[in-house]
Structure formats: structure tokens, C-alpha cells
N, C-alpha and C positions, 0 to 999 in steps of 0.2 A: 762538753765541747770546749776546746781551748783554741783560740786564734792568736797567732804570733805574727809579727810583721817586721821586716826590715825595709819596708816600702812596698813589698809584694806579700800580701797576707797569705798565710798557710793555716789551714784549719785541721785540727786533730779531733777525731770523733771517738766515741765509746771509751773515754778515759775515766778511770776510777782513781780516787784519792783516798788513801787509808794507810795501812801498815804493810810492810814487806818483811818477810823472814827468810833467812838462809837455812836450808835443811841439808845436813850432810852426814856421812857415815858409810857403813858397809851394807850388806844385803838387807838388814832389817829396815833401813831407810829406803833402800832401792825397791823393795817389794811393792808391787802395784796393788791398787785397790782390788783388782780382779784376782789377786793372789798368784802364786807360782803353781806349777803343775803339782797336784797332790797336796797343796798347802793353801787351803781356802782362807779367806778373810771373813770373819763373822759379820753378818749383816751387809755384805758388800753388794749383793744383788739389788736390794732396795735402794742403797745409796747411789749406785750407778743409774738405776732406772729413773730415779727422781731428780737427778742432777739437772740444774738449769742455770743459764746465764744470770737469772735474777738472784741467784745465791750470792752474787758479788764476790766470788773467789776467782783469782787468776793464777795461772800456773806456768812455770818455766822448768824444763829439764835440760841440764847440760849433758851433752854426749860424753861418754867415758873417753878419757884421753890422758896421756902422760907426756912429760917433756923433761929433758935434761937441763933446759934453760927456762928462765921466766918468760911466760907468754903474756901478751897484752890482749889477745883475742881468744875466744873460745867458740865452739860450735854448739848451738842450743836451739831448742824449739822456739818459735815466737811465743809471746804471751798468749796463753790459751784460755778460753772461757770454760766455765763449769758446764760441760755437756756430757751425756753418757759416754760417748766415744773417748773424749779427752780424760775424763775421770777414771775410766777403767784402766788406763795404762799409766796413770800417774802414781807417785809414791803414796801408799796408804797412810803411813805415819804423817807425812806432810799434809795430806789432804784432810785427815781427821783433825789435826791440829789447827789447820786453817778454819775449818768449820766451827770448831769450838771458839776460837777467837772472834770469828764473825758474829756468833751468837752473843757472846759475852760483851764485846766492845761495841757492837752495832756500827762497825765501819767496814768498808771493803778490805779484804785481805789478799795480798799477793805472796806466793811462796816460790822460792827458787830451790830446786833440788839438784845438788851436786854430790853424787854418791857413787860408790863402786863396790859391788859385792865382793867379799873376801879380802878387802884391803886392810892394811895395818895402819895404825895411827901415825907411825913414823912418816908415811908417804904424804900426809896432809900438813906437814910442818915445814916452814922455810929453812933452807940449808944453814942460814946464819945462826939459827938457834942451836944447831948441833956444834957448830964451831965454838960458840961461846959457852954453852951449858952442858953439852953432851958429846965431848970429843971422842968418847969410846965408840960412838956409832959411826961407822965408816961411810964416807961419801964417795967411795971409789966408783960407784955406779954412774956418776956424772961424767966420767971420762971413758966409759966403756963404749965399744961399738954398739949402737942401738940394736943391731941384730942379735947381740949376745945377751940382751936383757929379756929373759923369758917371762918374768912375772913383775911388770913394772908397778903393779898395785901393792907389792910387798917391799918395794925399795924406798929408802928415805927420799922425801921432798919431791918426787916425780909428779904426784897428783896435785900437790900444792901448786907447783909451777904451771900446770895446765888447767886446773879446775877451780882454784881459789884465787890466785893472783890476777887472772883476767877480770875478775869481778870488782877489783879495787878501782875507783873509790865509790862504786855504786852504793847508795845509802839504804841500808835496811835497819829495821828496828831491833832485831835480835837474831840469835841463831839457836837451832836445836840440833842435837848430836845423838846418833844411835850407832855405836860401834864398840868393839872390845873383844869380840869372840876370837879374832885372829891374833890377839895379844895375850890370850890366857896363859900360854906357855911361859911368858915372861911378865907375869902379873905385877911383880915388884917394881918393874920399870914404869908401869902405868901410873904409879903414884906421882911421878915427875912429868911424864909425857903429856897427860891430859891438861894439867895446869899450864904447861908450856905452850900447848896448842891454843888454849883460850887466850893467854897473854899475847901470843904471837899475832893472832887474828885481830885482837883489840888494838894492838899497836899499829897494825897495818891500816886500820880504818880511823885510828885516832879517837875512838869512842869506847868507853867501857860498857858496851851493849849487854843486855841480858843474855845469858847462855844457859840453856836447859839441856840436860842429858838424861838418857834412859839408863837406869841401873839394870844390868843384865839379869835375866831370870835364872833361877836355880833349876835348870832343866835336867841336871844329872839326878840319878836316883837318890831318894832320901835314905839316909843311914840311921840305924837305931842309936848310935853313939856319935859324939863329935869325932871328926876325922880330918885328915889333911885334904884340902880341896883347892885346886887352882882357880876354880870359878868363884869360890868364896873369897879368895885372896884378891881376885880382880875386882869383885864388887866392893871390897874394902878399899882397894886402891882408888876406885872411882869416888868414894866419899871424901877423899883428901881434897878434891877440887872444890868442895863446898867451902873451903877456907877463903877462896876468892870471892869478892863481892859480886853481887848480881848473878849468882849461880844457883 
């Protein structure tokens, strides 16, 4: 319980103090604990059934949105307690990560999920990054009629504007990232784009916070001999980001 006063006391109840983490990416981050249709999550039934507020995990999910300009506000769920209903519909990756930290650190953990399935990394980066570092990526989408933007999640900077910028300067301990499938066809660019995203977000918050990312699985068929593979190239591109500290 926290009480604050400017002469008239206000009491806030059920408040936890611990670590908060930002969780972002595409469908692998968006996928809920209950799974998608035909895509179950191992062990999810037990996890959902035994979820309890006493777990000291709190969750927020941002509603998917895009914008051609920087937004200061976003639509999101309230902070939700760990209950079967809430856990079932929350990001599986974010929730299992929170549970792991809760067990290891023995402090309450809050997780904010800002993700959109099928999105490209370009959409999660500030437009100024392209102007300064990647001028070959067109920002023409910013001047289009919104009705003509069919897939905003695949356009540069639109998700950053609506789903990352509104969170500034909310203080979190670190970020986790699960994305890359939609950039496989241009894996070579990912060598630069992932470090740029990490640096962009850290500069926005003014903190070199820890940044963890999931290396994509080799889900394509195994070949008897070495061969060209866009997925392998993307995974190699992801490792380049390890040159940054706290990754």
C-alpha cells in the first residue's frame, strides 16, 4: 500500500515493486499461453490452471496499432494479475520469461507485451534512424493516404510510432525480442537493422538496458550437405548484435 498526499491523501493498494521488462516482436512473441489454433504450447494447461495472483507477476498487452506520426498515448490492457483467465491470453514467451525471473530473482516481475504477428523489424525503428543510417529504405509511407496502407506492420517506423514511442519514458529493466521470420528474404540487412533497433531504443530511454533476443529455429528440412539457406543467413545476422554490450 502506498499513500501520497498534497494535503488530501490518496492511497494506492495492491502495488508490487520489482522489475519490469518490455517484450516485443512478431507472432512468436504475440502467441498466447493457450496457443494458437492447431499450435499448442507445451505444458500450458498446467500453467494456466495453477496461475495465481500470489505468483507476483503482472502483465500488460498493448493493442496493435500503427501511426504515421509519433504518438504519446497507446491503448493497452490495465495491469493484470496472474490468474487463469489473464494468463491464457497473454504472450507465452513473455509469461514464461517473467516466471523464470520471478523464481531466480525472488522479486515481483512486470511484463509489457508490445508485439504484432507478421511484422518486419523496420516497422519497430524510429524514422530518424533511416534518415541517418539507412537512406535506401524509403519513408514514402509517411506521406501516403492512410487508406492506401494495406499492411502497416510491414512498413518502416509505423509500429514504433504507435507501440514503442508512447512507452517513453516508462522505466523498465530490460527488453526481450522475438522476431525475424518476416525479414528472412533480406537477411543480410538484418545484420545492421537489429543493432540499429537496439541502439535506437536505448537512446530513447537514455539507458543501455539489457536486450535479449531469440535466435530463430532451423525449422526448414535438414539437408545432407551444406547448402544455401536464408534462415541460416538470418541466424548469422542475429549474432552480429552480440557485438553490442548487454546483449
